[in-house]
RODO-2510 file (C-alpha; in nm, 4 decimals, decimal comma):
residues 234
     n   res          X          Y          Z
     1     s     1,8744     0,8649    -0,9437
     2     s     1,7390     1,0675    -0,6511
     3     l     1,4074     1,1091    -0,4734
     4     s     1,2332     1,4441    -0,4984
     5     s     1,0110     1,5474    -0,2093
     6     a     0,7308     1,8013    -0,1612
     7     v     0,4603     1,8807     0,0914
     8     i     0,1387     1,7813    -0,0898
     9     g    -0,1031     1,8883     0,1848
    10     r    -0,1674     1,9233     0,5561
    11     s    -0,3416     1,7083     0,8139
    12     y    -0,6359     1,8135     1,0314
    13     e    -0,3868     1,9347     1,2930
    14     d    -0,1731     2,1032     1,0262
    15     r     0,1071     1,8457     1,0089
    16     p     0,2719     1,8143     0,6652
    17     i     0,1889     1,5226     0,4366
    18     y     0,4773     1,4446     0,2029
    19     g     0,4830     1,3131    -0,1511
    20     l     0,8027     1,1736    -0,3033
    21     q     0,8911     1,0842    -0,6619
    22     w     1,1516     0,8563    -0,8236
    23     g     1,2144     0,7511    -1,1832
    24     v     1,1463     0,8910    -1,5290
    25     g     0,9428     0,6150    -1,6957
    26     p     0,6024     0,6366    -1,8657
    27     c     0,4200     0,3983    -1,6275
    28     r     0,3161     0,5803    -1,3109
    29     v     0,2813     0,3887    -0,9829
    30     l     0,1548     0,5384    -0,6568
    31     l     0,2140     0,3798    -0,3145
    32     w     0,0886     0,5081     0,0202
    33     a     0,1096     0,3889     0,3795
    34     q    -0,0109     0,4686     0,7313
    35     v    -0,3643     0,5707     0,6416
    36     h    -0,4134     0,4170     0,9861
    37     g    -0,1790     0,5848     1,2314
    38     n    -0,1143     0,2711     1,4374
    39     e     0,0163     0,0732     1,1370
    40     p     0,3868     0,1609     1,1006
    41     t     0,5256    -0,1679     0,9620
    42     s     0,4111    -0,1149     0,6035
    43     a     0,5406     0,2439     0,6182
    44     q     0,8795     0,1083     0,7259
    45     a     0,8722    -0,1366     0,4333
    46     l     0,7974     0,1565     0,2027
    47     g     1,1034     0,3282     0,3483
    48     d     1,3050     0,0134     0,2792
    49     l     1,1929     0,0237    -0,0842
    50     m     1,2952     0,3894    -0,1173
    51     h     1,6322     0,3092     0,0438
    52     w     1,6817     0,0226    -0,2028
    53     l     1,6035     0,2477    -0,4986
    54     l     1,8726     0,4914    -0,3850
    55     s     2,1360     0,2229    -0,3161
    56     k     2,4214     0,1160    -0,5436
    57     d     2,5217    -0,2507    -0,5630
    58     e     2,4996    -0,5589    -0,7861
    59     e     2,1281    -0,4852    -0,8520
    60     d     2,1979    -0,1554    -1,0274
    61     a     2,0880    -0,2964    -1,3652
    62     l     1,7428    -0,3722    -1,2220
    63     r     1,7209    -0,0250    -1,0685
    64     e     1,8039     0,1355    -1,4014
    65     q     1,5418    -0,0769    -1,5756
    66     l     1,2814     0,0319    -1,3217
    67     r     1,3925     0,3955    -1,3429
    68     e     1,3463     0,3997    -1,7207
    69     r     1,0123     0,2171    -1,7184
    70     l     0,8426     0,3625    -1,4095
    71     t     0,7810     0,6867    -1,2306
    72     i     0,7072     0,5901    -0,8695
    73     y     0,5249     0,8201    -0,6283
    74     f     0,5201     0,7661    -0,2527
    75     i     0,3128     0,9007     0,0355
    76     p     0,4889     0,7439     0,3373
    77     q     0,2404     0,8708     0,5980
    78     v    -0,1133     0,9712     0,5018
    79     n    -0,2271     1,0100     0,8651
    80     p     0,0441     1,1942     1,0638
    81     d    -0,2014     1,2976     1,3398
    82     g    -0,2999     0,9363     1,4011
    83     a     0,0667     0,8326     1,3897
    84     e     0,1478     1,0928     1,6554
    85     r    -0,1136     0,9302     1,8836
    86     h    -0,0493     0,5736     1,7586
    87     q    -0,4207     0,5404     1,6815
    88     r    -0,6091     0,4060     1,3810
    89     r    -0,8229     0,7132     1,3100
    90     n    -0,7242     1,0710     1,2410
    91     a    -0,7607     1,3636     1,4840
    92     q    -1,1308     1,3952     1,3870
    93     q    -1,1755     1,0310     1,5010
    94     i    -1,2597     0,9284     1,1426
    95     d    -1,1255     0,6163     0,9706
    96     i    -0,9627     0,7728     0,6641
    97     n    -0,9777     0,4431     0,4724
    98     r    -1,3595     0,4565     0,4954
    99     d    -1,3800     0,8227     0,3943
   100     a    -1,3309     0,7768     0,0199
   101     r    -1,6854     0,8891    -0,0681
   102     a    -1,7647     1,1559     0,1926
   103     q    -1,4110     1,3006     0,2050
   104     q    -1,4719     1,4575     0,5449
   105     t    -1,1021     1,4358     0,6329
   106     p    -0,8375     1,6696     0,4918
   107     e    -0,6058     1,3668     0,4670
   108     m    -0,8385     1,1845     0,2264
   109     r    -0,8834     1,5023     0,0243
   110     v    -0,5037     1,5343    -0,0020
   111     l    -0,4718     1,1714    -0,1134
   112     q    -0,7524     1,1979    -0,3701
   113     r    -0,6109     1,5224    -0,5066
   114     y    -0,2671     1,3618    -0,5410
   115     i    -0,4184     1,0619    -0,7215
   116     e    -0,5854     1,3011    -0,9665
   117     e    -0,2582     1,4873    -1,0143
   118     v    -0,0404     1,1788    -1,0629
   119     q    -0,2905     0,9793    -1,2730
   120     p    -0,1240     0,6476    -1,1799
   121     a    -0,1641     0,3247    -1,3743
   122     w    -0,1367     0,1258    -1,0488
   123     c    -0,1919     0,1992    -0,6801
   124     f    -0,0649     0,0222    -0,3683
   125     n    -0,2591     0,0697    -0,0435
   126     l    -0,0369    -0,0534     0,2433
   127     h    -0,1528    -0,1528     0,5924
   128     d    -0,0642    -0,3540     0,9029
   129     q    -0,2759    -0,6542     0,9976
   130     r    -0,3650    -0,7716     1,3474
   131     t    -0,1742    -1,0770     1,4663
   132     r    -0,4919    -1,2742     1,5406
   133     f    -0,5320    -1,3562     1,1697
   134     s    -0,4032    -1,6992     1,0723
   135     l    -0,4382    -1,9546     0,7936
   136     g    -0,4368    -2,3288     0,7408
   137     a    -0,5120    -2,6133     0,9803
   138     e    -0,1897    -2,5326     1,1665
   139     r    -0,3142    -2,1747     1,2189
   140     r     0,0051    -2,0248     1,0831
   141     p     0,0254    -1,6457     1,1265
   142     a    -0,0768    -1,4482     0,8172
   143     t     0,2479    -1,2555     0,7765
   144     l     0,1351    -1,1017     0,4465
   145     s    -0,2199    -1,0677     0,3175
   146     f    -0,3438    -0,9390    -0,0166
   147     l    -0,6712    -0,7965    -0,1430
   148     a    -0,7989    -0,7008    -0,4853
   149     a    -1,1103    -0,5048    -0,3913
   150     r    -1,4447    -0,5505    -0,5588
   151     s    -1,5871    -0,2602    -0,7580
   152     g    -1,9586    -0,3337    -0,7481
   153     s    -2,1384    -0,6006    -0,9471
   154     g    -2,1480    -0,7076    -1,3098
   155     e    -1,8919    -0,8190    -1,5656
   156     a    -1,7574    -0,4717    -1,6461
   157     s    -1,6829    -0,3988    -1,2821
   158     g    -1,4735    -0,7160    -1,2534
   159     v    -1,2178    -0,6187    -1,5189
   160     v    -1,0149    -0,3904    -1,2899
   161     q    -1,0379    -0,6347    -1,0010
   162     r    -0,9035    -0,9155    -1,2218
   163     r    -0,6064    -0,6986    -1,3244
   164     a    -0,5216    -0,6466    -0,9571
   165     m    -0,5713    -1,0189    -0,8896
   166     r    -0,3280    -1,1123    -1,1660
   167     l    -0,0644    -0,8829    -1,0185
   168     i    -0,1216    -1,0323    -0,6731
   169     g    -0,0888    -1,3843    -0,8140
   170     a     0,2343    -1,3079    -0,9979
   171     t     0,3773    -1,1314    -0,6923
   172     a     0,2886    -1,4109    -0,4500
   173     q     0,4289    -1,6826    -0,6775
   174     a     0,7578    -1,4951    -0,7151
   175     l     0,8217    -1,4797    -0,3399
   176     p     1,0470    -1,7476    -0,1830
   177     a     0,8931    -2,0852    -0,1041
   178     a     0,9215    -2,0202     0,2692
   179     w     0,6612    -1,7447     0,2353
   180     q     0,4012    -1,9503     0,0525
   181     g     0,2400    -2,0797     0,3713
   182     q     0,2397    -1,7378     0,5375
   183     m     0,0227    -1,5438     0,2919
   184     g    -0,3464    -1,4764     0,3427
   185     r    -0,6200    -1,3534     0,1113
   186     f    -0,8990    -1,1196     0,2145
   187     s    -1,2670    -1,1561     0,1394
   188     d    -1,3552    -0,9212    -0,1448
   189     a    -1,6901    -0,8135    -0,0018
   190     f    -1,7798    -0,4759    -0,1494
   191     y    -1,7351    -0,1719     0,0785
   192     p    -1,8677     0,1326    -0,1106
   193     t    -1,7016     0,3813     0,1264
   194     a    -1,3595     0,2093     0,1205
   195     l    -1,0734     0,3571    -0,0749
   196     g    -0,9703     0,0515    -0,2793
   197     d    -1,3281    -0,0284    -0,3784
   198     t    -1,3842     0,3337    -0,4818
   199     l    -1,0666     0,3436    -0,6911
   200     h    -1,1634     0,0184    -0,8653
   201     q    -1,4975     0,1759    -0,9541
   202     r    -1,2967     0,4529    -1,1186
   203     g    -1,0978     0,1980    -1,3213
   204     l    -0,7744     0,2290    -1,1224
   205     p    -0,6186    -0,1090    -1,0233
   206     t    -0,5288    -0,1009    -0,6538
   207     l    -0,3405    -0,3704    -0,4653
   208     l    -0,3958    -0,3770    -0,0896
   209     l    -0,1105    -0,5370     0,1047
   210     e    -0,1164    -0,5993     0,4799
   211     c     0,1853    -0,6750     0,7008
   212     g     0,0940    -0,9188     0,9764
   213     g     0,2603    -1,1260     1,2441
   214     a     0,5039    -1,4139     1,2503
   215     q     0,6166    -1,6611     1,5136
   216     a     0,8500    -1,5071     1,7751
   217     d     0,8593    -1,1749     1,5899
   218     s     0,7110    -0,9076     1,8159
   219     q     0,8862    -0,6295     1,6198
   220     r     0,7368    -0,7521     1,2911
   221     r     1,0731    -0,7688     1,1211
   222     a     0,9611    -1,0657     0,9095
   223     a     0,6488    -0,8824     0,7902
   224     r     0,8517    -0,5726     0,7090
   225     q     1,1006    -0,7816     0,5096
   226     g     0,8191    -0,9671     0,3322
   227     c     0,6312    -0,6492     0,2477
   228     f     0,9450    -0,4962     0,0963
   229     a     1,0085    -0,8122    -0,1058
   230     a     0,6483    -0,8212    -0,2280
   231     l     0,6580    -0,4554    -0,3355
   232     l     0,9798    -0,5082    -0,5272
   233     e     0,8408    -0,8200    -0,6986
   234     a     0,5212    -0,6357    -0,7898
***
């Protein structure tokens, strides 16, 4: 099975934003990375997942099962202008991840339009996390961190969040034992302008995954490997 690719929009400085598609199944999943231009590790892990899907080896039976059950959509780089500068914000100096309501950035408009077009059952919002975050009394680096965003208040608003939380729990438990002490969990304080919170308000379960640091790993190879493993488990 191959990946199809198309330009789904343009950035503020007219760079192409690409959307890719794999699989033929009824359940649609959308993953995007590098909303923040200075966060390449999760985008690399997304590339690793695409490479795995196109490989041929002893895991072919799993690939075929996924191909028949899922149609997976990818946006590897939402913020190409920020990536060009290695900066968090886009060329307008706006944090795209906080532009879900106002949609002042062309990049957020492209992403929202693609979400409407794809109509996914699940979304994955991928980021890199600063190395200063740690967990436990030993202050172990948070190599992976997860968030199921809040969607306001009240019982009805918690249904979508709980779906995302269940997926996070199943994913985390399935990872090797060595990772169990390296995974963090974000506060789910409600951010009305944030993308994940906005999508949960719309009833669309969204898993936020952050790639962080690890001991003696300045290139973040461990986080990249862990992010790929977590995506495949999910």
